[in-house]
C-alpha positions in Angstrom: 108.9 60.4 64.9 110.6 58.9 68.3 108.5 55.4 69.4 108.1 54.9 72.9 110.6 51.7 74.5 108.7 49.6 77.3 110.6 51.2 79.8 109.7 54.7 79.0 105.3 53.4 79.7 106.5 51.1 82.4 107.6 54.3 84.7 106.3 56.8 84.0 103.4 54.2 85.1 105.3 53.9 88.2 105.2 57.9 88.7 101.7 58.5 88.4 101.4 55.9 91.1 103.9 57.9 93.5 102.6 61.1 93.2 98.5 59.0 93.7 100.1 58.4 96.2 101.7 61.3 98.1 98.8 63.2 96.7 96.2 60.5 98.9 98.1 60.8 101.7 98.2 64.9 101.9 94.5 64.5 101.9 94.5 62.6 104.5 96.8 64.5 106.7 94.5 67.4 105.7 91.7 66.3 107.2 93.5 65.0 110.4 95.0 68.4 111.1 90.8 69.6 110.3 89.9 67.6 113.0 91.6 67.9 115.5 91.3 72.2 114.7 87.5 71.3 115.1 88.2 69.6 118.9 90.8 71.9 119.9 88.1 74.8 118.9 85.4 72.7 121.0 87.1 72.5 124.0 87.1 76.5 123.7 83.8 76.8 123.2 82.9 73.8 126.0 85.5 75.2 128.8 84.4 79.1 127.9 88.0 79.7 127.0 86.1 81.7 123.8 
């Protein structure tokens, strides 16, 4: 049975931390795109383009 050493555990923690940061960035970008689409749709309705 192989035992884990400290460096394996540390690299695993760093990987999870960076994965979480990437996930947060994707969520923020998706929210920004949704808000921009909503603004464009509202201006289209306001100026009666649609």
